N, C-alpha and C positions, 0 to 999 in steps of 0.2 A: 709695578705698585708697591711698596711694603704693606706688610701682615696687617689689616686695620686701618692701611691710611686711605681711604674714599676722598674723594672729592667736594664731597660734601665738609669734610672735614679741614683739606686745604682752604675752600671757600672761607670758615668759619675763623682760622688764622689767619688769613689774609684781613676780615675785618676788624680781628681785634687788634691788630699790627695798625693799623690804620688809626682804631680808636685811644689806643696807648701812643703817637705821635710816633711810629716808628716808619720811617721810610721806604719805599719798595727799593729792591736791588736795582743796581744800575743796569745791569745786565739779568735778560731775563737767565734764570737757571735751566739747564739741561732737563733735567729729572723732578720730580718731586720729593724726593728724598733732601737733595740739596734746599728746595724754595723752604723743608718745613724747618732745617735745621737753620736757615738765615733768620727766617722771621722767630722760632723758638730760642735763638741763644740772643736774642736782644732783651724780648720779653723775660725769660730767665733774668738779666742782669736787673730789668727795673724791677721783679720781681723779688729777688732772694738778698740781693748786696746788703740790703739796708733791713731786711725782715729781724723779726725779732727770733732767735734760736729754734725756739720752740715750731713756728711757722717752715722752719725750710726742712725739705728731704734728706737724707744722711748724707749724699753725695757732694751737696752745696755746703752742710756742715763739716766735711772731712777735707773738703777740698781748701776753704776760708781758713781750718785750724793749722793748713801748711803753706797757710801765706800766699795761695797760686789763684788771688781770685781776681779777676780782669780791671784794670783803670776806669775801661771808658766805655759810654754806653756802647759805640762803634762797633767795639772790639769783642762784646759780645761776652755772652757767661755757658759754654755752651760743657757740658760733661765729657771731657776730654780724659779722664784721669780713673775714673771708679764706673764707668762703665761695665758692672758685672750683676748679673740677675740670674733667677732662676724661672725655667719654662715650668708653667701648668697647664697640663695638656694631658689629653688619654692616649689612647692605643689608637693610630692611625686618626688621630684629629684634626677637625677640617682646621682649626686654629687655634691659635693658645692663650693664655694671661701670660703678664711676666712679673713678678714680684722682688724687690730689693731685700737683701738680709735683714732686715726691719720691719720688715710687712707692707712696708707699701704696695700696692697691689692693683695693676692696671689689667682690666677684665678688655676694655675698647678706650681706646684713644678719644672718640668723641661722649665720653663720659667720666673722665675723669681717674683720680684714682681713689682706693677705700683705704683706711686702716683704723684699727681699735686702739683704745686708750684706758686701761683701767684706772679707777682713783686711787688716791693715797691720802692721807693728812693733810698734803700740803697740795694737795689737786691732782690732775692726772697725770701719768706717768705717760712720760713718751717715749718711745721706745729708739727713736732716732737720734736721742740725748743718752741713752741709756747702754752701758758699754756690754751690759750680762744679757740685755732683751734681743735673741737671736731667733729668725724664725727657720726651723733647723730640717731638714728632710731626713726622714725615718727613717730612709729605709728605701734604694733604688727601684729593687721590685714592688713598693705598692706606692713610692710615688703620694704619702701623706706628709705635707708639711706641718711642723708645729711650734707655737711658741707659747710659753708657761712665766709668768711673772710671777709673783709674790708679792702682795700688797697688805700686809697686816697679818690680819687671819683670814685672809681667804687667796684661794689660790685661783688665779686667771689663767683660763686656757683657751689658746685659738688652733684649730685645725684647718688646714688650707688644703682642698682637694678638687681635682677634674669629675664633672658626671655629665653625665647624659639627659637630660630631664624633659620629659615630653617631647621627643626628640629634637633638643635643642641644647646645645653645650654651652653647659656653664660651670662656675667655678662658685664655690661653696665655702663659705669663712661659717665653721660651727664653734658655738663660744662656750663653755663649759666656767662657770664659776662655781668652788667649792669652797661650803666653810670648814676648817678645821677644830672651830671651837667648842664647844658645849653649850652656847646661850647662841641667842637669834643676834643675827647679824644684817646690819642695812649695808647694802653696795650699790655703787655706783661703776658705770662705764659707759662709755664714747665710742659713738662709729663716725668717723669724720670721712665726707665726700668733699675732695681735693683738689684744685686745678693744677694738677700736677702728678711728674710721673720719675722713673728714675734716668727720662733724657730730657726733663725739664717742666716746662708751665705747658699745661693742655689743658685749652679753655672753655672754661665753663660759663655762658651765658645766661641760662636759665636755670633753674631747678622749680620743681614742681613735687610736693609730695601728695597723694592719696592718701587718707587717713582710715579710708574704709578699707581699701587693699590691700593698705601695709604695702603700699609702690611707691620708690624715689625715681623720679622721671630727668635725667641732666641731657638739656640740649633735646628736649623735646625726643628723650632715648629712654627706653627700659634701663634705669642702671641698677638697683637694685631692688629683691623683694625681700621680705622681713616675717620672721612666723608671729611674732606679737610687735604691738605700735611703742614707738617710744614712750619716757616720760615728758620729753620734752625736745622742742625742734626749735635749731634757731639760725637764720640764713643771711648771710652778709657776705664782706667782699672779705678775702685772704689775707686782706692787712689792716682790717678792721683792729685797731688795739683791745677795744673793750666785747673783741667776739669772744673769747674764752670766758671771761665773768660772766657774761648773758648765758652762756650754755649749761653753767653750773648752776646760775641761780633757779629758781622755780618756776613753772607756770607757761613759761612763753611755747605757743605752738606754731610756730611759720608755717605756711603753706604753700608759698612761691614767691619766686627774685629772682630779678632780671637785670644784669649788669653789661655794658656795655665792651667795660674794660676786659671781659671773660676773667676775671677771679673772683667769680661765684661759689661760696662753702656753703656746706649744709655741715652742723654738726648735732647728731642725736646722742642722747643723755637716757639712759636705761636706769632705771633706780629700778632695785629688788631687796625683798627681806628673805634672809636665809634661814631656812630653819636649822637645829641644832646639830652640826656631822650633814646638812643636807648638802644640795645644788641643786643649778637651776642650768636650761640647756638653750641656746639662743640660734636659730637658722637663718643665715641671709646668704642668698643668691645672687649672682652677677653674670647675666648673658653673654657671652664672647663675644656674639653677633647680635646686639640686642635691637628687639622689634622697635617699631617707634610706638608713641601714645596711642595713636588711632587703630594700631593694630591688634590682630588678637594677641589677649594674655596667657599665657600658656598657667595650664596648675601645680605649682610647682609642690615636691615631694618633700616635707619638711620633717625627715625622720633620718636617723644611724643607718636602716638599711639600703641608704642611698650611698654612703661612706662605703659600706660593708660591697656592694655592688663594685664599686669602683676599685678599691683593693683588690676585687677576685679577677675582675678585668684582666689588671697587669699581672698578677698572678699566672694567668692563664697564657699569657701571650711570654712569661719569662720562664716558665716550665717547659715548653719542648724546645726552647732554643739554643742555644751553646751557652756552656756554662764553663765557667774557667774559678780558677784559683791561682794568683802569680806572687814570686815573692817578695816583690815589691808591692806592697796595701795599698799606698797612694795610686798606682796607675792602676791597682783591680779597680778599686773606686770609682776611677777615672774612665776606664772601660763600660762599667756595669751602668754607669750615668752616659754615657756618649752613646748607650744602646738604648735606652730611656730617649734620650735626646732625639736620636734620629726619628725615632719610631711616635714622638710627639710634632715634630716638625716637617715631615717629611712631606706630607699632604701638601701642607698650604703652600710650602716650598715650590711642586711641582705645580700647582693652581696658580702660582704667579706669574711662573715659564708658561705655562698655557696660557694665559691672559694675554701674552705676546711672544709668540711663538719664535717668531722671526729674530727680536733679539736675545731671546733664550740663549744660555750657556749651556749645550744638551754635554760636554761633556762633562761638568759638574751634578748634572744630572746622573748621567753613566757613575759617577763613582757614588753618589748616593746609594741609589738602588744597587749595586752591587754590593755595597756596606751591608745596605738591610738585608741581602739574600747570605752574605757570608754569616754576618751574627746569625742566622736561624729565624728571621723575619720574612720567610720567602713569599707567604698568602700576602702578605701587605704589600710587599715587593710588588707582585703579580700584578694585584688589585691596580694599583699604581701606573705598573707597566700599560695596561687594557686600556685605562681613561687617556693615558697620553697618545696611544697609537690611535684611540677613535677621537679624541677632538681632535688631534694635531692634523687627521686627514681630513676631518671633517666638511674642509672651509674650499674645497675644492681646487685649492691650488695644491700643486707637488712640491713638499719641502726638501732642501739639498741637502748634500753628502752630509753636511754639519749637522745635521739631525739624525739621518737614517745611520750613519755609523755607530757614532759613539750607543746611539740607542738598542741597535741590532746585535752589537758585539754582548748587551749587559744579557740580553735576552739570550741568544746562542750558545752564550758560556756558562749559563746557567741550566738552557738545556743539554750539554754536553757533560755535566756534572751529576745528571740524573737530577735538581732540584726540583725542575719544572715540567717535568717528565710529563703530567696529565694535562700540557697545555699543547700537545702539539699540532693540532688542526690549526690553532688560532698562531701559533711561532712559523706555522711553514705559510699560511694567507701572509703574515707579516714583511717573510722573508724576499718574498714575489715581488712583494709593494717596495721596498727598498734595493733590490739588485738592480736594477736597471740605471740609477742614479748616481750608484755605487762605482760600476762598471763604466756608467760613459765618460765620470769626471776621471778613473785612470785611464781609459783607453783614449781619450784624449791629452793627457800629460805625454803619452809616450809617440803619440802620431806623428811625429816626427822624428822619431828615433827607431822607428821600427818599420819594415815594406808597408806601405798601404793596406794590401791584400792580406794582412796581421788575419782575423780572427781564424777566416772560415780554414783555410787548408792547414792551421795549425791544430785545430781544438779537432777536426777529420782527421788528421793522421793520427795526433793522440788517442783519440778513437780506435780507428781501424787498429792500432798498434795493439791495447789493451784486449778488446774482441778476439783478435788474430789469437794469442796468449789464452784465451779460453777455449778456443775450439782447439789448439792445440793440447792443453788437457785433455778434452772433451775426446781424443780418437781413441780410436780402440774400441769404447763402448757403446753397444749399437742399443742401449736404452737410451742413453747420452741422446747420440743421432737423433733416434725416431723423435723425442721430445723438439729437440732443433728443431728436425723439416718441418712440424705444426706447426711452430712458433715463426718461422720464417713464411711461411705459405698466410698464416692469419696476419703476420703483420710483418709487410717485406723492408727489404733493408732500406730501399730508394724513400721509402717515406720515414723523413725525419718526425720524432715528436714534437710537437706544435709550440710546447713548452719553449724547447731549444732554438726551433726557429723564430718563434716570438724575438726571443732577446737577441739573437744574433744580427735580427734585422734594427732592433733598435740601435744598438752596438756602433753597425756600418751607417747610422743616419750622422751620426757624429765624427764621421772619418776627416771630411772636409771641413769641419767647420769651427770657427773661433769660438771658444766660449762662454763669450758674450751673446753669442746668436740662439744660443740653446738655454732655453727658461731655468732648466735645471743644473746650467752651469753659473747663472748668473752672478749668484750668491759668491762662489767661487772663483767667479774669472779673474779675477783682480792679482788673487793667490797662484794663478795658472800661468798667469802671464808674466809674473814676476820671480815665480819658483823659491821661493823663500821657505821658513823654517816654517810656517804656518800651514804650508802646503803640504810638505816633508810630513809635518805631522797628521795631516787629514789623509794623507797617502800611509801613514801607519796605522791608523785607525782602521782603515776601509779594507789594506791587505788583510788583518787579521781578524776583521766579519769576513771576506772570504774563507779562510782558512777554519772557521767557525763552520761557515755553511758549509762546504764540502764535505765535515765528520758529520754534520746533520742529518743531510739530504742522502748521502749513505746509510746511516743509521735507520732513517724511515726508508729506504727502502725504494731511494729514485735516484740510483747509481747515474742515471743518462745526465742529471743536471750538476753530479759531483764532479762528473768526468769534466764535462765543459768547463767547470769551475778551474780545476786541474789545468786545463789550460791556459787560460789566462794567467793565473798565479804566475808561471814560471817567467812572466814576462814581467809583469807588475812586481815584484820581489827584487829582478835586476833595476828595474826603473829605481824602486824605493832607496837602493843601495848607491846606486850612483845619483842620483839627486842629494842623498846625505853627503856624499864625500867630496862633490863640486858645493859646500855652504862655507860658508867663511861668516863667522862669527860679528863682520862690522856692522852688517844692518840690522843684526838680531839684539834682541834688548834681553836684560836677561831674567825679566819674569816669563819671555818667551821661550828661554832658554830651559827655564828650571820647568815649564810644564811640557816640554816635550820631553825632559830626563824623568819625571812623575810618572808620563805616560806611560813609557819602556817602563818601569816598575812595576804599574797599574798591569800593562798587559802582559805582562811574564817574557818579553821580547828580549832574549838574552844574546840571541846574535847579532845584533848589533854593538855591541860592546866595545868592541875591537877596533871601532872605526873611529878614527882621526879626530875625525867632527865631531866625537862624545865625549872625547877630552878636553876639546875645546869649549864644547857648550857648559862642561864641567866646570872649570875654569870660568866663565862668565857666569854660571848662577853662583859660586862660590863668591863673587864680585861683591851679592847680597845680601851676606852674611853679616851684623854689625850687633855688639851686642849678644852676640850666641842666637840671630832671632834673622831671620829676612828682613830687612825691612825695604821698602819702596821707597821711591825718590817723590818728595815734596813738591812746594807746600801742598798740605801738612804732611810731616816723615810718619811713615805706617810702620810700625812693627809687630811682621805678622808671625803667629805662634804656628798658625795651621799652616803656612806655605815651606815652613823651615820641617814641619813634620813630611810635608814632599820630598826634599831634598834627602832627609833620614831613609824613607821610604826606598829612592835609590842607591845609598850608602848599603843597606840591605840584599837589596838586590844584587849589588855587586859583592857579595859576602865582606863588606868593609865593616865591620859591626862597632868597633869604635871609633871614626866619624858619625855614626849614626847614633850611639850611643850620647854623646856630648850634645846635638842636638835637640833628642829626646827630653835630657834632664833638663835643660833650659826650658824649654818648652812646660815643663811640668810645672816649674815655678812659678807661670803665672797661672796656677790653676785657681778657681774662685773656690768659695767655702761651701760651692754644690759640688765642685768636681767636674766644673765645665770650664771651658776656654773661651775666652771672648775671641772675637775675629782680630782686631787688629789690639795691641799692647801696647802701653804707656810705660817703658822700661824702670821710667821714677817710681811709680806708684805702686805697678805690678799686677792695675788694672786694667779693664777697655778704656781702649780710647777713642775708636769709630767704629761702626757699624754695628752686628750682633752681641750682644752681654755673654749672650749662651751657644754660640757658635756650630751652627747645624753641619757645615764644612769641616770643622777642624774636628766636630765627633765623628764624621766619616772618615777624616784624614787619620787620627789615631787610631780607630779600630782596625783601619788597611795595612797600618802602619804593624802594629802588635799583630797582627796575622803575619804579615812577611815576616817579622822577627823571628816567629814559630816555627811556620813550611811555609815554601812555595812549589809548586806544582812546575817542572820545566818537562814541559812533552809528557813520553810517559815514565817518569823520574819522579822519585818523589824526594824532595830536598827540605831537612829537620835542623833548626836552630842554626839558622845562617845568619841570623843577628842581636841574639839576647844578650844580654850585659854578662860579663864574666863571672861574676859573684853570684849571678842566678844558678850556677850551676851546685854550688855549694851550700848554699841554705839555705838554712833548718827547716822555713817553710814548705819548699817545695813547690813544682808545678804542675798544675792541673787540666788540662781542656778535655772538653766532654763534647760529642756533638758536634764537631767541626766542618761543614760541608769542603767536601772536595771532588776533584776528577774521580778519585778511589772511591765514593761514597761517605761517610760518614767518621769522621778518624777519631780518635781519642787518645789523649798523650799524656803520660804522669812522668813527671823526673823527679829524681829525691837523695838525699844522703843518707845514709846509715852509719854506723860504728867502723866498717872496715871498708866500706865500698859506695857511688855511685852508680844509681842504677837509673837508665831510660827505656821505656814501654810504649810502642806504639800498635793499637790496635786499629785494624781498618775492614774495611765490606770488600775491597776486590782487590788485587796487591797489584802493586805497580811495576815496570821491569826493575827499577833500581832503585835503594837507598840512601842518598848522602846525611848524614851524619857530622853537623858539624860539630866542634869542641875547641876551646881553649888551648892556646900552645902551652900552658903549662900542664897540661893531662898529656900522660904517655900515650900515643897513638900505639907503639906495639903492644901494651898491656892489655889491648882491648878483646871483650869476649862477647857472641853473638851468639844466641841462642833462638831460632827459630827463621836464620835466613845462612845463607854461604857469603863468606867475605869477599868481594872481590880484590880489593887493594885498601892499602893506607897510602893516603898524601899528604906528606906535614909541609902544606905551604904554610908560609910566613906568617898573613893574613889571617887565616880560620884551616887549619888544618880539617881533615873528614877522613870516613870512615865511608867505603863503598861495601852496600852487600847487597844480596839478591835473594828477596824475601823467600820464602818454603811455605809459613804459615801466615794467617792471617794476624797473628801475634810476634811480635819480632821484640825481643828485648837485648840490649848493650848494657853491661858492664866495666866501670872503670874502679880500678883498687885504687887506695887511698897510697 
């Protein structure tokens, strides 16, 4: 269920649609989002097409000005051209509010939206109709939004930010009116609570203002609390032509209003006397998960210290994490806001997945968690991961491999890079829970291709060979022999470790079973039967998990378990390559092909790239490119910026920087005013068309792509600059990145140009075996000099030349003369 969309909201929407004589859909929609869109688009047509300009939200005004409004009620009026908004959230917040560039703020769809209008000589100033009135983000590091409007001698300033007040997440609207003259000035401004949002009509059936407490209730929820009462309150319907004049006149103080049509509106006027060069400050708080009228009301803190605490939390989050300066400013801003978007939205995204774990896309969860960890937000990622593990396994039924493989990969990948080393015991428990379904699926897949007596003879032989090598190395040392004699007496070889015995027993149980007969494989049974690209994808993730588990168990001193996994991996990897080589693209969709390629880039799987099937999958994925973006087949047609970023990530993993650059540049053309990407794009307007107007998935993909452009870990080697644009090398701005989490510890990288040379410097905690530095074809490879490392070779590849070195110190410097 979408964030903030409750069953009560859907029931209200249905009632209001019926009251407005909108018939129910002929067929019951498959999900709540589709039902909401159906009713909302038709309510939008009734409410906005014939409304006066000041009554419309900004997206409606812009759409109508471009002559793109619908012609019939049946066609509806959805926002499919300007679905861009900013997220107003906090670090790890449970939910968030959204606002458009004109300040139409929706804290909760149950309560409509609020906005503020300063007064002028001609009446209220409506930001939606003023080109210069924009709610701007002051900085990605503090997440405070500001709108300033000059109205005669008065500066009207509005600040919007997320805060936690009395353990409740709220959005603060801080209003400051400042008199710039040396005379006393009378000034009015208005707060409007309206049945609309950036998506369209958000029904308001009833309004109630508690004059004693200074609280406005909407649909029975606490919509807004204020630090002082207004001078006038007018309640009516949004389409009342006399609403504005009534609000501007003195004396009216409505306290309650109801309408079955769902267009309830409240306009509050605040009249103040500003002393010469003086100012007044007002506070309005809107709960993101509002309590009902019969529930306890929190004591809100109406002080500027709330904003100070909010900014402090954002600075604390951004301080120790990843920091970067890129040659392209708009990409730097996009990455900074992508990180903030991930932090604000990840918990609500995880909660949606946990609400219906059987339907959740755990691959997407893995991408989000991995993006958080690689951006330096490992503490938040760890909190979310433990919450997932606890809640996903608390229902008594085991989840399938489609949960365990991506989830376990994320955690083990982070452990092996040292990011989450202080949670070792939890990782071990999680690993043991997830290994059985993973091994069961992989073993069932090869049961028809390998001798039935597989795992025991092979694994035992593998273990015995390694033990024999250890014994040979220890020969001739009496002390070692004495220790070994003691160990053998205390733990005879004939007694197999309980962990291994139980795991072998579990795997044997699936030898003669059909996938559908095993509850663990029920969800993946259809895939196993058809062995299509979706199963190959699942195998790919599962095998990468086993590789990480092998290393993790060895690092924590459990070599017996690590050796068992080694025995299985030999066969599973052969099966994966065989399954991939047998694939044909006839039954594979463009989207499935794209997902597989992007997974290869994320997982860092280089050894599969030479397969003919990868070339086939790439050709298929490229058929989805239209107007420089990935287009999904309709109706309606959807152009995706974030899927384009995933294809670019694959190109980067193949060192094809030019193909990646084209896709990245096109995606960045669709950045919003807040440096974020919508989930789907209208190529004509450049705005969002469907889904989230500030996509967290796009934020994760942008971050993962940018990291892959700068560095990649390939086993024990570090690959530098495999995908950055060529003009970054010579840019006067330079490239600086601090504290990049890697398998070799936190890494710093700097690149810049001086009067006579280009220089790249990398500093790391642990030395990789080799470093490959990729450079443009215009650079002269033979002239490269390296300090702190020995040159292994120079490789003038046509697509991406590189220099291979063996690092000798923790600081390596590369120089190229102009």
